[in-house]
N, CA, C, O and the ligand as a Tripos MOL2 file, in Angstrom:
@<TRIPOS>MOLECULE
protein
  225   223    57     0     0
PROTEIN
NO_CHARGES

@<TRIPOS>ATOM
      1 N         -16.0520   -5.0480    2.5980 N.3       1 MET1
      2 CA        -15.1350   -4.4430    1.5740 C.3       1 MET1
      3 C         -14.8050   -3.1730    2.0880 C.2       1 MET1
      4 O         -15.4310   -2.6890    3.0310 O.2       1 MET1
      5 N         -13.6180   -2.4490    1.3870 N.am      2 GLY2
      6 CA        -13.2360   -1.1200    1.5880 C.3       2 GLY2
      7 C         -12.5440   -0.9580    3.0030 C.2       2 GLY2
      8 O         -11.5420   -1.6470    3.1990 O.2       2 GLY2
      9 N         -12.8810   -0.3070    3.7770 N.am      3 LYS3
     10 CA        -12.0770    0.3900    4.8290 C.3       3 LYS3
     11 C         -11.8940   -0.8340    5.9990 C.2       3 LYS3
     12 O         -12.8360   -1.5700    6.2910 O.2       3 LYS3
     13 N         -10.7890   -0.9280    6.5140 N.am      4 ALA4
     14 CA        -10.5620   -1.9380    7.5100 C.3       4 ALA4
     15 C         -10.9190   -1.2600    8.8520 C.2       4 ALA4
     16 O         -10.8000   -0.0520    9.0600 O.2       4 ALA4
     17 N         -11.3720   -2.1780    9.7440 N.am      5 LYS5
     18 CA        -11.8960   -1.4330   11.0580 C.3       5 LYS5
     19 C         -10.5580   -1.3440   11.9960 C.2       5 LYS5
     20 O          -9.7420   -2.2640   12.0450 O.2       5 LYS5
     21 N         -10.4500   -0.3030   12.6270 N.am      6 ALA6
     22 CA         -9.2540   -0.3030   13.4720 C.3       6 ALA6
     23 C          -9.4490   -0.7980   14.8620 C.2       6 ALA6
     24 O          -8.6110   -0.6290   15.7480 O.2       6 ALA6
     25 N         -10.5070   -1.3740   15.0130 N.am      7 GLY7
     26 CA        -11.0120   -2.0790   16.3000 C.3       7 GLY7
     27 C         -10.1270   -2.4820   17.3220 C.2       7 GLY7
     28 O         -10.0700   -1.8920   18.4020 O.2       7 GLY7
     29 N          -9.3460   -3.5830   16.9960 N.am      8 ASN8
     30 CA         -8.4420   -4.1940   17.8140 C.3       8 ASN8
     31 C          -7.1610   -3.8440   17.8170 C.2       8 ASN8
     32 O          -6.3670   -4.3950   18.5800 O.2       8 ASN8
     33 N          -6.7480   -2.7620   16.8580 N.am      9 ARG9
     34 CA         -5.4980   -2.4300   16.6310 C.3       9 ARG9
     35 C          -5.1400   -1.1770   17.5880 C.2       9 ARG9
     36 O          -5.9150   -0.2300   17.7150 O.2       9 ARG9
     37 N          -3.9980   -1.2520   18.1960 N.am     10 SER10
     38 CA         -3.7490   -0.2020   19.2140 C.3      10 SER10
     39 C          -2.1200   -0.1790   18.9780 C.2      10 SER10
     40 O          -1.4700   -1.1400   18.5660 O.2      10 SER10
     41 N          -1.5580    1.2010   19.3470 N.am     11 TYR11
     42 CA         -0.2610    1.4210   19.1830 C.3      11 TYR11
     43 C           0.4010    1.3540   20.4170 C.2      11 TYR11
     44 O          -0.0940    1.9010   21.4030 O.2      11 TYR11
     45 N           1.5170    0.7140   20.4780 N.am     12 VAL12
     46 CA          2.2040    0.4600   21.7710 C.3      12 VAL12
     47 C           3.7430    1.0770   21.5580 C.2      12 VAL12
     48 O           4.2980    0.9940   20.4620 O.2      12 VAL12
     49 N           4.3300    1.6580   22.6320 N.am     13 ASP13
     50 CA          5.7590    2.1980   22.6850 C.3      13 ASP13
     51 C           6.4920    0.8060   23.0540 C.2      13 ASP13
     52 O           5.9970   -0.0550   23.7810 O.2      13 ASP13
     53 N           7.7150    0.7320   22.4500 N.am     14 LEU14
     54 CA          8.7350   -0.4080   22.7190 C.3      14 LEU14
     55 C           9.7440    0.3100   23.4610 C.2      14 LEU14
     56 O          10.3610    1.1530   22.8110 O.2      14 LEU14
     57 N          10.0760    0.1530   24.7800 N.am     15 VAL15
     58 CA         11.0090    0.7270   25.5130 C.3      15 VAL15
     59 C          12.2080   -0.0720   25.6700 C.2      15 VAL15
     60 O          12.1390   -1.2810   25.8890 O.2      15 VAL15
     61 N          13.3710    0.5920   25.5610 N.am     16 CYS16
     62 CA         14.6720   -0.0790   25.8440 C.3      16 CYS16
     63 C          14.9080   -0.4360   27.1800 C.2      16 CYS16
     64 O          15.0200    0.3970   28.0790 O.2      16 CYS16
     65 N          14.9960   -1.7940   27.3550 N.am     17 THR17
     66 CA         15.2900   -2.0000   28.8720 C.3      17 THR17
     67 C          16.5360   -1.4650   29.4520 C.2      17 THR17
     68 O          16.5920   -1.4460   30.6810 O.2      17 THR17
     69 N          17.5960   -1.0060   28.7460 N.am     18 GLU18
     70 CA         18.8210   -0.5830   29.2370 C.3      18 GLU18
     71 C          18.5820    0.8760   29.6450 C.2      18 GLU18
     72 O          18.6400    1.1880   30.8350 O.2      18 GLU18
     73 N          18.3200    1.7620   28.7060 N.am     19 CYS19
     74 CA         18.1290    3.1670   28.8440 C.3      19 CYS19
     75 C          16.8430    3.7620   29.0580 C.2      19 CYS19
     76 O          16.7190    4.9620   29.3070 O.2      19 CYS19
     77 N          15.7280    2.8380   28.9550 N.am     20 LYS20
     78 CA         14.3810    3.2070   29.3850 C.3      20 LYS20
     79 C          13.8720    4.2080   28.1610 C.2      20 LYS20
     80 O          12.9740    4.9730   28.5120 O.2      20 LYS20
     81 N          14.2520    4.3100   26.9450 N.am     21 ARG21
     82 CA         13.6980    5.2550   26.0650 C.3      21 ARG21
     83 C          12.7840    4.4560   25.1390 C.2      21 ARG21
     84 O          13.0410    3.2840   24.8650 O.2      21 ARG21
     85 N          11.8560    5.0130   24.7210 N.am     22 ALA22
     86 CA         10.7870    4.6660   23.8570 C.3      22 ALA22
     87 C          11.3000    4.8180   22.4040 C.2      22 ALA22
     88 O          11.0410    5.8600   21.8010 O.2      22 ALA22
     89 N          11.9190    3.9640   21.8890 N.am     23 ASN23
     90 CA         12.4700    4.0060   20.4850 C.3      23 ASN23
     91 C          11.6780    3.6920   19.3470 C.2      23 ASN23
     92 O          11.8890    4.1040   18.2070 O.2      23 ASN23
     93 N          10.6400    2.8490   19.7550 N.am     24 TYR24
     94 CA          9.7070    2.4540   18.6390 C.3      24 TYR24
     95 C           8.3800    2.6020   19.0420 C.2      24 TYR24
     96 O           8.0780    2.6570   20.2340 O.2      24 TYR24
     97 N           7.4030    2.6840   17.9580 N.am     25 THR25
     98 CA          6.0850    2.4640   18.1580 C.3      25 THR25
     99 C           5.6040    1.4690   17.2180 C.2      25 THR25
    100 O           5.9420    1.5470   16.0370 O.2      25 THR25
    101 N           4.7640    0.4420   17.6760 N.am     26 VAL26
    102 CA          4.3850   -0.5400   16.7270 C.3      26 VAL26
    103 C           2.9430   -0.6950   16.8740 C.2      26 VAL26
    104 O           2.4100   -0.3910   17.9410 O.2      26 VAL26
    105 N           2.2430   -1.1580   15.8580 N.am     27 SER27
    106 CA          0.9030   -1.3030   15.9150 C.3      27 SER27
    107 C           0.7350   -2.8060   16.5630 C.2      27 SER27
    108 O           1.5880   -3.6590   16.3190 O.2      27 SER27
    109 N          -0.3110   -3.0730   17.3330 N.am     28 LYS28
    110 CA         -0.5250   -4.3390   17.8350 C.3      28 LYS28
    111 C          -2.0530   -4.8080   17.7520 C.2      28 LYS28
    112 O          -2.9760   -4.0560   18.0630 O.2      28 LYS28
    113 N          -2.1960   -5.8500   17.3940 N.am     29 ASN29
    114 CA         -3.6020   -6.4010   17.4650 C.3      29 ASN29
    115 C          -3.7040   -7.1440   18.9770 C.2      29 ASN29
    116 O          -3.1290   -8.2000   19.2420 O.2      29 ASN29
    117 N          -4.4430   -6.4790   19.7960 N.am     30 LYS30
    118 CA         -4.5960   -7.0730   21.0970 C.3      30 LYS30
    119 C          -5.2280   -8.4780   21.3110 C.2      30 LYS30
    120 O          -5.0260   -9.2850   22.2190 O.2      30 LYS30
    121 N          -6.0790   -8.5550   20.1880 N.am     31 LYS31
    122 CA         -6.8010   -9.9100   20.2960 C.3      31 LYS31
    123 C          -5.7710  -10.9290   19.8920 C.2      31 LYS31
    124 O          -5.7440  -11.9750   20.5420 O.2      31 LYS31
    125 N          -4.9300  -10.7650   18.9140 N.am     32 ASN32
    126 CA         -4.1270  -11.7540   18.4050 C.3      32 ASN32
    127 C          -2.9040  -11.8960   19.4360 C.2      32 ASN32
    128 O          -2.4650  -13.0120   19.7140 O.2      32 ASN32
    129 N          -2.3770  -10.7360   19.9870 N.am     33 THR33
    130 CA         -1.2180  -10.8500   20.5400 C.3      33 THR33
    131 C          -1.4230  -10.1410   22.1820 C.2      33 THR33
    132 O          -0.8870   -9.0720   22.4770 O.2      33 THR33
    133 N          -2.1420  -10.8060   22.9970 N.am     34 PRO34
    134 CA         -2.4000  -10.2000   24.3240 C.3      34 PRO34
    135 C          -1.3780  -10.0970   25.1930 C.2      34 PRO34
    136 O          -1.4020   -9.2630   26.0980 O.2      34 PRO34
    137 N          -0.3070  -10.9900   24.9980 N.am     35 GLU35
    138 CA          0.9200  -10.8340   25.7390 C.3      35 GLU35
    139 C           1.7840   -9.5740   25.6280 C.2      35 GLU35
    140 O           1.5820   -8.8420   24.6590 O.2      35 GLU35
    141 N           2.6820   -9.2610   26.4790 N.am     36 LYS36
    142 CA          3.4690   -8.1400   26.2300 C.3      36 LYS36
    143 C           4.4530   -8.4110   25.0940 C.2      36 LYS36
    144 O           4.8790   -9.5470   24.8880 O.2      36 LYS36
    145 N           4.8180   -7.3280   24.3420 N.am     37 LEU37
    146 CA          5.7150   -7.5780   23.2290 C.3      37 LEU37
    147 C           7.1710   -7.5130   23.9760 C.2      37 LEU37
    148 O           7.4150   -6.7910   24.9430 O.2      37 LEU37
    149 N           8.0380   -8.3540   23.3790 N.am     38 GLU38
    150 CA          9.3530   -8.1670   23.6830 C.3      38 GLU38
    151 C          10.2190   -8.4260   22.6650 C.2      38 GLU38
    152 O          10.2200   -9.5710   22.2110 O.2      38 GLU38
    153 N          11.0310   -7.5290   22.1610 N.am     39 VAL39
    154 CA         11.5820   -7.6130   20.8180 C.3      39 VAL39
    155 C          13.0430   -7.1070   21.1200 C.2      39 VAL39
    156 O          13.3440   -6.1900   21.8840 O.2      39 VAL39
    157 N          13.9990   -7.9920   20.2670 N.am     40 ASN40
    158 CA         15.4240   -7.4550   20.0940 C.3      40 ASN40
    159 C          15.5180   -6.3860   19.0460 C.2      40 ASN40
    160 O          15.2950   -6.6520   17.8650 O.2      40 ASN40
    161 N          15.8510   -5.1490   19.4640 N.am     41 LYS41
    162 CA         15.9710   -4.0110   18.4540 C.3      41 LYS41
    163 C          17.1780   -3.1990   18.6480 C.2      41 LYS41
    164 O          17.8240   -3.3190   19.6880 O.2      41 LYS41
    165 N          17.5430   -2.3510   17.6920 N.am     42 PHE42
    166 CA         18.6300   -1.4880   17.8620 C.3      42 PHE42
    167 C          18.3510   -0.3400   18.5970 C.2      42 PHE42
    168 O          17.4030    0.3430   18.2090 O.2      42 PHE42
    169 N          18.8890   -0.0340   19.4380 N.am     43 CYS43
    170 CA         18.8040    1.1180   20.1370 C.3      43 CYS43
    171 C          19.7840    2.3450   19.9250 C.2      43 CYS43
    172 O          20.8910    2.1870   20.4400 O.2      43 CYS43
    173 N          19.6050    3.3610   19.3580 N.am     44 GLU44
    174 CA         20.5750    4.4080   18.8380 C.3      44 GLU44
    175 C          21.1600    5.0040   20.1470 C.2      44 GLU44
    176 O          22.2160    5.6190   20.0050 O.2      44 GLU44
    177 N          20.6280    4.9180   21.4360 N.am     45 PHE45
    178 CA         21.0310    5.6500   22.6000 C.3      45 PHE45
    179 C          22.2030    4.6120   23.2170 C.2      45 PHE45
    180 O          23.2730    5.0080   23.6800 O.2      45 PHE45
    181 N          21.8390    3.3840   23.1410 N.am     46 CYS46
    182 CA         22.8120    2.4960   23.5680 C.3      46 CYS46
    183 C          23.8170    1.9010   22.5210 C.2      46 CYS46
    184 O          24.7830    1.1770   22.7570 O.2      46 CYS46
    185 N          23.3960    2.3440   21.3750 N.am     47 ASN47
    186 CA         24.4110    2.0750   20.1960 C.3      47 ASN47
    187 C          24.5960    0.4740   20.0570 C.2      47 ASN47
    188 O          25.6470   -0.0280   19.6570 O.2      47 ASN47
    189 N          23.5480   -0.2060   20.4030 N.am     48 LYS48
    190 CA         23.4750   -1.6330   20.0570 C.3      48 LYS48
    191 C          22.1590   -2.1350   20.3300 C.2      48 LYS48
    192 O          21.2150   -1.4460   20.7150 O.2      48 LYS48
    193 N          22.1400   -3.5090   20.0890 N.am     49 HIS49
    194 CA         20.6860   -4.2430   20.0270 C.3      49 HIS49
    195 C          20.5860   -4.4290   21.5050 C.2      49 HIS49
    196 O          21.5160   -4.8400   22.1990 O.2      49 HIS49
    197 N          19.2960   -4.0720   21.9810 N.am     50 THR50
    198 CA         18.9690   -4.3820   23.2930 C.3      50 THR50
    199 C          17.4320   -4.9420   23.2120 C.2      50 THR50
    200 O          16.7680   -4.8060   22.1850 O.2      50 THR50
    201 N          16.9400   -5.5650   24.3550 N.am     51 ILE51
    202 CA         15.6150   -5.8570   24.4240 C.3      51 ILE51
    203 C          14.7580   -4.7000   24.4920 C.2      51 ILE51
    204 O          14.9790   -3.8010   25.3030 O.2      51 ILE51
    205 N          13.8650   -4.6760   23.7450 N.am     52 HIS52
    206 CA         12.6860   -3.5560   23.9060 C.3      52 HIS52
    207 C          11.5600   -4.1890   24.4310 C.2      52 HIS52
    208 O          11.2570   -5.2910   23.9730 O.2      52 HIS52
    209 N          10.8610   -3.6630   25.3480 N.am     53 ARG53
    210 CA          9.5370   -4.2010   25.9470 C.3      53 ARG53
    211 C           8.5300   -3.1030   25.7740 C.2      53 ARG53
    212 O           8.7980   -1.9030   25.8340 O.2      53 ARG53
    213 N           7.1710   -3.7000   25.5190 N.am     54 GLU54
    214 CA          6.1350   -3.0470   25.4070 C.3      54 GLU54
    215 C           6.0240   -2.1260   26.8090 C.2      54 GLU54
    216 O           6.2010   -2.6740   27.8970 O.2      54 GLU54
    217 N           5.7770   -0.9630   26.7320 N.am     55 LYS55
    218 CA          5.4950    0.0920   27.7040 C.3      55 LYS55
    219 C           4.1260    0.0290   28.0920 C.2      55 LYS55
    220 O           3.2590    0.0210   27.2180 O.2      55 LYS55
    221 N           3.8040   -0.0190   29.4020 N.am     56 LYS56
    222 CA          2.4770   -0.1700   30.0520 C.3      56 LYS56
    223 C           1.7400    0.9390   29.5240 C.2      56 LYS56
    224 O           0.5700    1.1200   29.8630 O.2      56 LYS56
    225 ZN         18.8730    1.9000   24.8880 Zn       57 ZN57
@<TRIPOS>BOND
     1     1     2 1
     2     2     3 1
     3     3     4 2
     4     3     5 am
     5     5     6 1
     6     6     7 1
     7     7     8 2
     8     7     9 am
     9     9    10 1
    10    10    11 1
    11    11    12 2
    12    11    13 am
    13    13    14 1
    14    14    15 1
    15    15    16 2
    16    15    17 am
    17    17    18 1
    18    18    19 1
    19    19    20 2
    20    19    21 am
    21    21    22 1
    22    22    23 1
    23    23    24 2
    24    23    25 am
    25    25    26 1
    26    26    27 1
    27    27    28 2
    28    27    29 am
    29    29    30 1
    30    30    31 1
    31    31    32 2
    32    31    33 am
    33    33    34 1
    34    34    35 1
    35    35    36 2
    36    35    37 am
    37    37    38 1
    38    38    39 1
    39    39    40 2
    40    39    41 am
    41    41    42 1
    42    42    43 1
    43    43    44 2
    44    43    45 am
    45    45    46 1
    46    46    47 1
    47    47    48 2
    48    47    49 am
    49    49    50 1
    50    50    51 1
    51    51    52 2
    52    51    53 am
    53    53    54 1
    54    54    55 1
    55    55    56 2
    56    55    57 am
    57    57    58 1
    58    58    59 1
    59    59    60 2
    60    59    61 am
    61    61    62 1
    62    62    63 1
    63    63    64 2
    64    63    65 am
    65    65    66 1
    66    66    67 1
    67    67    68 2
    68    67    69 am
    69    69    70 1
    70    70    71 1
    71    71    72 2
    72    71    73 am
    73    73    74 1
    74    74    75 1
    75    75    76 2
    76    75    77 am
    77    77    78 1
    78    78    79 1
    79    79    80 2
    80    79    81 am
    81    81    82 1
    82    82    83 1
    83    83    84 2
    84    83    85 am
    85    85    86 1
    86    86    87 1
    87    87    88 2
    88    87    89 am
    89    89    90 1
    90    90    91 1
    91    91    92 2
    92    91    93 am
    93    93    94 1
    94    94    95 1
    95    95    96 2
    96    95    97 am
    97    97    98 1
    98    98    99 1
    99    99   100 2
   100    99   101 am
   101   101   102 1
   102   102   103 1
   103   103   104 2
   104   103   105 am
   105   105   106 1
   106   106   107 1
   107   107   108 2
   108   107   109 am
   109   109   110 1
   110   110   111 1
   111   111   112 2
   112   111   113 am
   113   113   114 1
   114   114   115 1
   115   115   116 2
   116   115   117 am
   117   117   118 1
   118   118   119 1
   119   119   120 2
   120   119   121 am
   121   121   122 1
   122   122   123 1
   123   123   124 2
   124   123   125 am
   125   125   126 1
   126   126   127 1
   127   127   128 2
   128   127   129 am
   129   129   130 1
   130   130   131 1
   131   131   132 2
   132   131   133 am
   133   133   134 1
   134   134   135 1
   135   135   136 2
   136   135   137 am
   137   137   138 1
   138   138   139 1
   139   139   140 2
   140   139   141 am
   141   141   142 1
   142   142   143 1
   143   143   144 2
   144   143   145 am
   145   145   146 1
   146   146   147 1
   147   147   148 2
   148   147   149 am
   149   149   150 1
   150   150   151 1
   151   151   152 2
   152   151   153 am
   153   153   154 1
   154   154   155 1
   155   155   156 2
   156   155   157 am
   157   157   158 1
   158   158   159 1
   159   159   160 2
   160   159   161 am
   161   161   162 1
   162   162   163 1
   163   163   164 2
   164   163   165 am
   165   165   166 1
   166   166   167 1
   167   167   168 2
   168   167   169 am
   169   169   170 1
   170   170   171 1
   171   171   172 2
   172   171   173 am
   173   173   174 1
   174   174   175 1
   175   175   176 2
   176   175   177 am
   177   177   178 1
   178   178   179 1
   179   179   180 2
   180   179   181 am
   181   181   182 1
   182   182   183 1
   183   183   184 2
   184   183   185 am
   185   185   186 1
   186   186   187 1
   187   187   188 2
   188   187   189 am
   189   189   190 1
   190   190   191 1
   191   191   192 2
   192   191   193 am
   193   193   194 1
   194   194   195 1
   195   195   196 2
   196   195   197 am
   197   197   198 1
   198   198   199 1
   199   199   200 2
   200   199   201 am
   201   201   202 1
   202   202   203 1
   203   203   204 2
   204   203   205 am
   205   205   206 1
   206   206   207 1
   207   207   208 2
   208   207   209 am
   209   209   210 1
   210   210   211 1
   211   211   212 2
   212   211   213 am
   213   213   214 1
   214   214   215 1
   215   215   216 2
   216   215   217 am
   217   217   218 1
   218   218   219 1
   219   219   220 2
   220   219   221 am
   221   221   222 1
   222   222   223 1
   223   223   224 2
@<TRIPOS>SUBSTRUCTURE
     1 MET1         2 RESIDUE 1 A MET
     2 GLY2         6 RESIDUE 1 A GLY
     3 LYS3        10 RESIDUE 1 A LYS
     4 ALA4        14 RESIDUE 1 A ALA
     5 LYS5        18 RESIDUE 1 A LYS
     6 ALA6        22 RESIDUE 1 A ALA
     7 GLY7        26 RESIDUE 1 A GLY
     8 ASN8        30 RESIDUE 1 A ASN
     9 ARG9        34 RESIDUE 1 A ARG
    10 SER10       38 RESIDUE 1 A SER
    11 TYR11       42 RESIDUE 1 A TYR
    12 VAL12       46 RESIDUE 1 A VAL
    13 ASP13       50 RESIDUE 1 A ASP
    14 LEU14       54 RESIDUE 1 A LEU
    15 VAL15       58 RESIDUE 1 A VAL
    16 CYS16       62 RESIDUE 1 A CYS
    17 THR17       66 RESIDUE 1 A THR
    18 GLU18       70 RESIDUE 1 A GLU
    19 CYS19       74 RESIDUE 1 A CYS
    20 LYS20       78 RESIDUE 1 A LYS
    21 ARG21       82 RESIDUE 1 A ARG
    22 ALA22       86 RESIDUE 1 A ALA
    23 ASN23       90 RESIDUE 1 A ASN
    24 TYR24       94 RESIDUE 1 A TYR
    25 THR25       98 RESIDUE 1 A THR
    26 VAL26      102 RESIDUE 1 A VAL
    27 SER27      106 RESIDUE 1 A SER
    28 LYS28      110 RESIDUE 1 A LYS
    29 ASN29      114 RESIDUE 1 A ASN
    30 LYS30      118 RESIDUE 1 A LYS
    31 LYS31      122 RESIDUE 1 A LYS
    32 ASN32      126 RESIDUE 1 A ASN
    33 THR33      130 RESIDUE 1 A THR
    34 PRO34      134 RESIDUE 1 A PRO
    35 GLU35      138 RESIDUE 1 A GLU
    36 LYS36      142 RESIDUE 1 A LYS
    37 LEU37      146 RESIDUE 1 A LEU
    38 GLU38      150 RESIDUE 1 A GLU
    39 VAL39      154 RESIDUE 1 A VAL
    40 ASN40      158 RESIDUE 1 A ASN
    41 LYS41      162 RESIDUE 1 A LYS
    42 PHE42      166 RESIDUE 1 A PHE
    43 CYS43      170 RESIDUE 1 A CYS
    44 GLU44      174 RESIDUE 1 A GLU
    45 PHE45      178 RESIDUE 1 A PHE
    46 CYS46      182 RESIDUE 1 A CYS
    47 ASN47      186 RESIDUE 1 A ASN
    48 LYS48      190 RESIDUE 1 A LYS
    49 HIS49      194 RESIDUE 1 A HIS
    50 THR50      198 RESIDUE 1 A THR
    51 ILE51      202 RESIDUE 1 A ILE
    52 HIS52      206 RESIDUE 1 A HIS
    53 ARG53      210 RESIDUE 1 A ARG
    54 GLU54      214 RESIDUE 1 A GLU
    55 LYS55      218 RESIDUE 1 A LYS
    56 LYS56      222 RESIDUE 1 A LYS
    57 ZN57       225 GROUP 0 **** ****
């Protein structure tokens, strides 16, 4: 009960594959999602949707 443990949760930057800017930070449970994230998101620098990939 009470506080959730932050154990497996970490924060990763999502980087636009076109301009290489880190536009988003998301929390990720490494246990449930061991593979690299790849998400189609809006990039305000490219002014369009691009693939954002988890920064190493
Ligand atoms: Zn971009």
